[in-house]
N, C-alpha and C positions, 0 to 999 in steps of 0.2 A: 220564090222569090229571087227574080233575078236585079230589079231596080235595087236604088240606094238609098235609103231614109236619114236626114240628115237634119238636127234640129238645131236651131239657135237660140240660148238660153243667156240668163243676165238683169240684176234689177234693170225697174225703170231710167232710161237715163244715157245708158252704158253704150248706145249707138247699133244697137243691131240691124235694126233696118238699112242703114245706109249701108252695111257691107254681106247683107242678105241681097241686094239688091247687083251689087258688086260681084258677086258670087255666082247668083243666076246667070249675068250674063256671059262669065268668064268659064261656065260649065257649057251654057249654051255656044258659044264660040269654039268646044272643043267635039260640037258634035252629040251633045247630048240632052234628052227631050227631057226637062225639068217642070215638075209643078211645083208652084208655090203657094204656100196657104197660109194658115195663123192659127191659135189657138187662145181664148177660146172665140170659136168662129169656124170659118172653112167650106162651111153647108149655111144655104138658107134658112134651118133650122138654128144650125148653132149661130150664126152672126144674129139673128133675135137674141139669144141668150145670151150673149155678149154684151149685148145692150142693157141690158136689166144687169147682169154682171157689175159691167161697170158702172150703172150709176144708182140702182138699188139698194140700200142698205138691207141687211138680211141677216140670218143666226149663222152660225161660222163650218155648222153641215150643212145647212142650205145650198152654201157658198160651195162647199166642197163635193158637193151631190148634183148638182147644176154643171159645174165644170166636166164633171165626168159625166154628163151624160151628154154633152154636146161633142167632148169627146168621141163616145161611141159612136155618134151618128160621123163623124168625121173620119174614123178608122173606115167604119161602113161605105162612105159613099167616094171619098176621095183616096186618103190613105193607102188602106191595103187593094183597091183596084188598080191604082196607078203603079206599085210598085212589081204586083203580076204584070202588068202591060209591059214591064220594064223599063220603066221610066222614075226619074231619080225625085223624091220628093224632099224638099226644102221646108222645113216648118218652123216659123215663129213663135217658139216654145212647145211644148208637150206636157207629158207627165212629172219630168222634173219644177216644172214650175209649180205644180199642186204643191209638192213636197216642200218647195222653197216658200213660197208663199202662206197656205192654208198652214202647211206643217211647221215650218221655224216661223217663218212673219207674226200667225194669229195664235200657233200654239194646238193647234190638234194633234191629235194619240195619232202615231204614224202607222199604228197597226191597223187602223181604219183608213188613210191610205192605201196601204198595201195590199188590203181587201178589195180596194174600189180596183186596182190597179190590176188585178190579176184577175177580176171577172172580167173587165172592160177591153183590158189590154191582150187576152188570152199569151202571155209571154211574148207579144211582140215589142222590142226596141228598138231606137232607134242605131243605127250601124256606126253615127258619129255625132256626139255633139258636142259642139263648139258654146264656151260661155266665157263670154264678153266680161269681164271682172273690169269693175272701176272702183276706187274708194267711194262711201255714201257720200263723201263731200263733194263729191264730184259730179256725182250723179245729179244730187240735189242744185246744182250752181247749173247744170244743164237743163233742167227741169224747169227752173226759174224761167226762162224766155217764152216757154210755153203760153199761151193766153188761156186754154183753158186746160185743167187740170180732173183726169177722171178719179173713180170712188178708190182706187189703190194709189195713184198717184199724189194723191193727199196725203196718203198718212203721215207718220213722224218719222223723224230721224231712227231710231233706235229700232221702229218697225225693219226699216231697208239693212240696216246691219243683220237684224237677225237674218233674214233674209237672204243677204250675202255670204252669212257665215254658214247656214244650210246648202246653199250651191256647192260652194268650198269644201266641204264636209263630204257632198257625194261626190266631188270630183274628184278626190282623194278615194274614198270609197268603191266609186267604178271608174278606175285609172284607165281601162282598157277602151274605154268608152268617149271617155270626153276630154278635149282639149281645152286647159284656159288661155285666152288671147289675154296679153294686158291691153286693153281697149284707152288705156289713157295716150298710148301713141298717136303718130300721126297716121293720117289713110293712107299713102306709102307706103310705109311700117307695115301696116296688119295686114294688105293688101300683097304684099311679100311671103309674108307668113303662109294665108291663106294661098296662096298660089302654091307654095311648099309644100303643104299640108295635102293640097289636092292633085300634089303629081305623081302621088304613092297610092290614091286613091280611084 
């Protein structure tokens, strides 16, 4: 694989989408061919599964299985082909989100997630994961401006605290892959840091 696989992670309300758009323009301006995608989603089937996952109540294990089913299709149809063609792939969430949300937030046994990760990803991990980190209070304030909230965004503050703690734990556990971005700062400050990060990638 000659391309680069970059993932954006963080609790809801961390501002990932704004920075993802900016980084995409920045990398394309440097001459890179960039594929932008998201999870759950990224393929026609994945987007249908996304609609179900974000709106329908379900058993925790069903939720995890559907997330990884969408991911398997995403890898097969989008991520691996793009990387093989030398393109950069930027994904709004990947499997770290499953560990944070289904594992940390909902309490699913990590061993089950590890088994799914091994089966579905067959060793593939992002080259770089950017964790946009904000205190839960900040994320809740930002989400309060949204007219409609999906099934995850409607969760209680304690849920998001567990999700955030899991993300930070994974960032420590996989420190060579993760970069923690303080997303409470201004857009220009964050963009400056992203420029610095990608000046060496």
